[in-house]
C-alpha positions as CSV (number, residue, x, y, z in Angstrom):
1,M,0.0,0.2,0.0
2,Q,2.7,2.1,1.0
3,Y,4.3,1.8,-2.8
4,T,1.0,2.7,-4.4
5,L,0.0,5.5,-2.5
6,F,3.7,7.5,-2.8
7,L,3.6,6.7,-7.0
8,L,0.2,7.8,-7.2
9,S,0.5,10.9,-5.1
10,A,3.8,11.5,-7.0
11,L,1.8,11.3,-10.3
12,G,-1.2,13.1,-9.6
13,G,1.0,16.1,-8.9
14,L,2.5,15.8,-12.7
15,A,-1.4,17.0,-13.7
16,A,-2.6,18.9,-10.8
17,S,-1.6,22.4,-12.5
18,A,-3.7,21.8,-15.5
19,S,-7.1,23.7,-14.9
20,I,-10.1,21.4,-14.5
21,A,-11.4,23.1,-17.7
22,S,-8.4,22.1,-19.9
23,R,-8.3,18.9,-18.8
24,D,-11.9,18.0,-19.4
25,N,-11.3,19.4,-23.2
26,H,-10.4,16.7,-25.3
27,D,-9.2,18.8,-28.1
28,W,-5.8,18.6,-26.9
29,P,-2.5,19.4,-29.0
30,A,-0.7,16.4,-29.8
31,P,2.0,16.9,-27.7
32,V,-0.2,17.4,-24.3
33,R,-1.6,14.5,-24.9
34,D,0.8,12.2,-25.3
35,Y,2.1,14.0,-21.9
36,Y,-1.0,13.1,-19.9
37,S,-1.1,9.3,-22.0
38,A,2.1,9.0,-20.8
39,V,1.1,9.9,-17.2
40,G,-1.7,7.4,-17.5
41,R,-0.2,4.5,-18.1
42,R,2.4,5.1,-15.6
43,V,-0.7,5.5,-13.1
44,A,-2.2,2.4,-14.7
45,A,1.6,0.5,-14.1
46,V,1.1,1.3,-10.4
47,K,-2.1,-0.2,-9.3
48,K,-1.0,-3.0,-11.1
49,A,2.3,-3.0,-9.0
50,D,2.7,-5.4,-5.5
51,K,1.7,-3.1,-3.4
52,D,4.0,-3.9,-0.5
53,S,7.0,-3.0,-2.7
54,T,9.0,-0.3,-1.3
55,P,9.0,3.0,-3.0
56,P,11.8,3.9,-5.3
57,A,14.1,6.6,-4.5
58,C,14.5,9.4,-6.3
59,N,18.2,9.0,-7.3
60,V,18.7,11.8,-9.7
61,A,22.6,10.6,-10.2
62,S,21.3,7.3,-11.9
63,A,19.0,9.3,-14.4
64,I,19.8,8.5,-18.2
65,P,19.4,11.4,-20.7
66,P,18.6,11.6,-24.2
67,V,20.6,11.0,-26.9
68,A,21.1,13.3,-29.5
69,P,20.7,12.1,-33.0
70,T,24.7,13.0,-33.5
71,P,25.8,12.3,-30.0
72,L,27.1,14.8,-28.1
73,P,30.9,14.2,-26.1
74,S,30.0,12.6,-22.9
75,P,30.5,14.2,-19.2
76,S,34.1,14.4,-18.3
77,P,35.1,11.6,-16.1
78,G,33.9,12.0,-12.7
79,L,30.5,13.8,-13.2
80,A,27.2,12.4,-12.7
81,V,24.2,13.6,-12.9
82,Y,23.4,16.3,-10.4
83,H,19.9,18.2,-11.3
84,V,17.6,18.3,-13.9
85,A,14.9,21.2,-15.2
86,I,13.0,22.0,-17.6
87,G,13.5,25.4,-19.6
88,R,10.6,27.5,-20.7
89,G,11.0,30.8,-21.9
90,T,12.4,32.1,-25.4
91,Q,15.5,32.4,-27.7
92,D,16.6,36.0,-28.7
93,Y,17.2,37.4,-32.0
94,T,18.1,40.1,-34.0
95,C,18.2,41.4,-37.3
96,A,19.9,44.2,-39.3
97,S,17.4,44.9,-41.3
98,N,13.6,43.8,-42.2
99,T,14.2,41.9,-45.6
100,S,15.3,38.6,-47.2
101,A,19.1,39.7,-47.6
102,D,19.6,39.2,-43.8
103,T,19.5,36.5,-41.5
104,P,18.6,36.3,-37.7
105,V,21.6,36.4,-35.6
106,P,20.9,34.7,-32.2
107,N,21.1,37.1,-29.3
108,G,20.7,35.2,-26.4
109,A,18.0,33.5,-24.4
110,L,15.8,33.6,-21.5
111,A,13.9,31.1,-19.9
112,T,12.6,29.9,-16.2
113,L,13.7,26.7,-15.1
114,F,11.7,24.2,-13.5
115,N,13.3,21.0,-11.3
116,A,12.3,17.6,-13.3
117,S,15.3,16.0,-11.0
118,C,12.9,13.3,-9.7
119,I,11.1,12.8,-13.2
120,A,13.9,12.4,-15.0
121,A,14.8,9.5,-12.0
122,L,11.8,8.1,-12.3
123,Y,10.1,8.6,-15.2
124,P,11.9,9.5,-18.3
125,D,8.9,8.4,-20.4
126,I,7.4,11.8,-18.9
127,L,10.2,14.0,-18.9
128,A,10.2,13.3,-22.7
129,T,7.1,14.6,-23.3
130,L,7.1,17.5,-21.3
131,P,9.1,19.9,-23.6
132,A,6.9,19.9,-26.4
133,A,4.1,19.8,-24.2
134,A,4.6,23.0,-22.1
135,L,4.6,24.9,-25.4
136,A,0.9,24.6,-25.7
137,Y,0.8,26.6,-22.4
138,P,2.2,30.5,-21.9
139,V,5.5,30.8,-20.3
140,P,5.2,30.9,-16.5
141,T,5.7,33.5,-14.3
142,S,8.1,32.4,-11.6
143,S,5.4,32.1,-8.9
144,N,3.6,29.3,-10.9
145,P,4.7,25.8,-11.7
146,M,5.1,25.0,-15.1
147,A,1.8,23.7,-16.8
148,P,1.1,21.4,-17.8
149,S,2.9,19.8,-15.1
150,N,3.3,20.8,-11.3
151,L,6.6,20.9,-11.5
152,L,8.2,23.8,-9.5
153,L,10.3,26.9,-9.9
154,S,14.6,25.9,-9.6
155,G,16.0,28.8,-11.0
156,H,16.5,30.8,-14.1
157,H,18.7,30.8,-17.6
158,Y,19.9,34.0,-19.2
159,F,22.7,35.5,-20.8
160,S,25.1,37.7,-18.4
161,D,26.9,38.7,-21.6
162,S,26.6,37.8,-25.7
163,T,28.4,34.8,-25.4
164,T,27.9,33.7,-21.9
165,P,24.9,31.3,-21.1
166,T,24.2,31.2,-17.2
167,F,22.1,29.3,-15.1
168,D,20.9,31.1,-11.5
169,L,19.8,27.7,-9.7
170,V,19.3,29.4,-6.0
171,T,15.7,30.1,-5.0
172,S,13.6,29.4,-2.1
173,N,13.1,26.1,-3.5
174,G,16.8,24.7,-3.4
175,D,20.2,26.0,-3.8
176,F,22.2,24.3,-7.0
177,G,24.4,27.1,-7.5
178,V,24.9,29.7,-10.0
179,T,26.7,28.5,-13.1
180,Y,28.3,30.6,-16.2
181,S,29.5,28.4,-19.4
182,K,30.3,28.7,-22.5
183,K,29.7,26.2,-25.7
184,K,31.0,23.6,-26.1
185,A,29.7,20.9,-28.6
186,A,26.3,21.1,-30.5
187,S,24.0,18.5,-32.4
188,V,21.3,19.4,-34.7
189,A,17.9,18.7,-33.2
190,P,15.3,16.0,-34.2
191,A,12.2,18.0,-36.5
192,P,9.2,17.3,-35.2
193,V,7.3,14.1,-35.6
194,G,3.8,14.0,-36.7
195,K,1.0,16.7,-35.5
196,S,3.1,19.3,-33.3
197,N,2.3,22.9,-31.8
198,I,6.4,23.9,-31.6
199,I,6.7,27.2,-32.5
200,G,9.0,28.6,-34.9
201,Y,10.8,26.8,-37.5
202,G,12.0,23.5,-35.5
203,N,13.8,23.0,-32.5
204,V,17.4,24.6,-31.5
205,P,20.1,22.7,-31.4
206,W,21.1,20.4,-29.0
207,L,24.0,21.5,-26.4
208,Q,27.0,20.7,-24.7
209,L,27.9,23.4,-21.9
210,Q,31.2,23.4,-20.0
211,A,31.4,26.2,-16.8
212,V,33.9,28.8,-16.4
213,V,34.4,30.4,-13.5
214,L,33.7,34.0,-13.2
215,S,32.7,36.4,-10.5
216,G,29.6,35.0,-9.1
217,S,30.2,31.2,-9.6
218,E,29.5,29.1,-6.5
219,G,28.2,25.8,-6.8
220,V,29.8,22.5,-8.2
221,V,28.6,22.7,-11.8
222,Q,30.9,21.8,-14.4
223,E,29.2,20.9,-17.6
224,V,25.0,21.3,-18.6
225,Y,23.8,19.7,-21.6
226,R,20.6,21.0,-23.1
227,L,18.3,18.5,-24.8
228,N,14.9,17.0,-26.0
229,T,14.5,20.6,-27.0
230,A,11.4,22.3,-28.4
231,G,10.7,25.1,-30.8
232,G,12.9,28.3,-30.5
233,T,14.1,28.2,-34.3
234,P,13.9,31.4,-36.0
235,P,12.8,32.2,-39.4
236,P,15.8,31.5,-42.1
237,T,15.6,35.2,-43.0
238,C,14.7,38.3,-41.5
239,A,12.4,39.5,-43.9
240,G,9.3,41.2,-41.9
241,Q,10.8,40.9,-38.6
242,Q,11.6,43.7,-35.9
243,A,15.3,44.6,-35.3
244,Q,15.2,42.3,-32.2
245,F,12.1,39.5,-31.8
246,V,11.9,36.2,-29.9
247,V,10.4,32.8,-30.6
248,Q,9.5,30.4,-27.8
249,Y,10.9,27.3,-26.6
250,A,11.0,24.6,-23.7
251,A,14.2,22.1,-24.0
252,E,15.7,19.6,-20.8
253,Y,19.1,21.1,-18.7
254,W,20.7,18.3,-17.8
255,F,23.3,19.7,-15.1
256,Y,26.3,18.0,-14.1
257,A,28.7,17.8,-10.7
């Protein structure tokens, strides 16, 4: 009984932030249906499980990340998964003109990060659905859990200058440090499959980032991976674009220490 109640409580929380109205509406975007289907399969499996089993531990170090189509380099020897978050926000771009003669230039990103460590460790199939599902909902504020899940605030992602991705993972919910980084490797993201709510012109690349020591750095994170991206890619040219514009995206962020 302890095992069943533990997992049913945890799984129920994953759907808690969606409104009753939206859950009664079966005309969800395909990625949201995928998310609720994954949660439903897990709930059904738990109900069939041995009621006297010991509840599984949330051991984030045992979580296994998705593999990029063109694999990214492995984490450096001695590192293990330290934290996993879902990022939901925008990729930022600039255009020198509003004509097709110019192409959008990346200008950083801004995202709110939500703690998905236990989901990564216990329910990787559910985790895999979250970035695309999150795009069906507005960019959440820091005070609200991320829809359609009930993940709590883990921190913020931004660029401290034009070339330095920054991850501030210090909140009232936990302290995972402040990490400055630089791009180490990239892999082209898979194209959206089937019906999709992907915003923009495809999924931004998967990345491996290396931590760099700057004033304000704190914590133990050494490498960060941006994986399972959804959205964020700009149009191929600047035709009709503003001088600055954003494209919404979501992604898994895996932190290694």
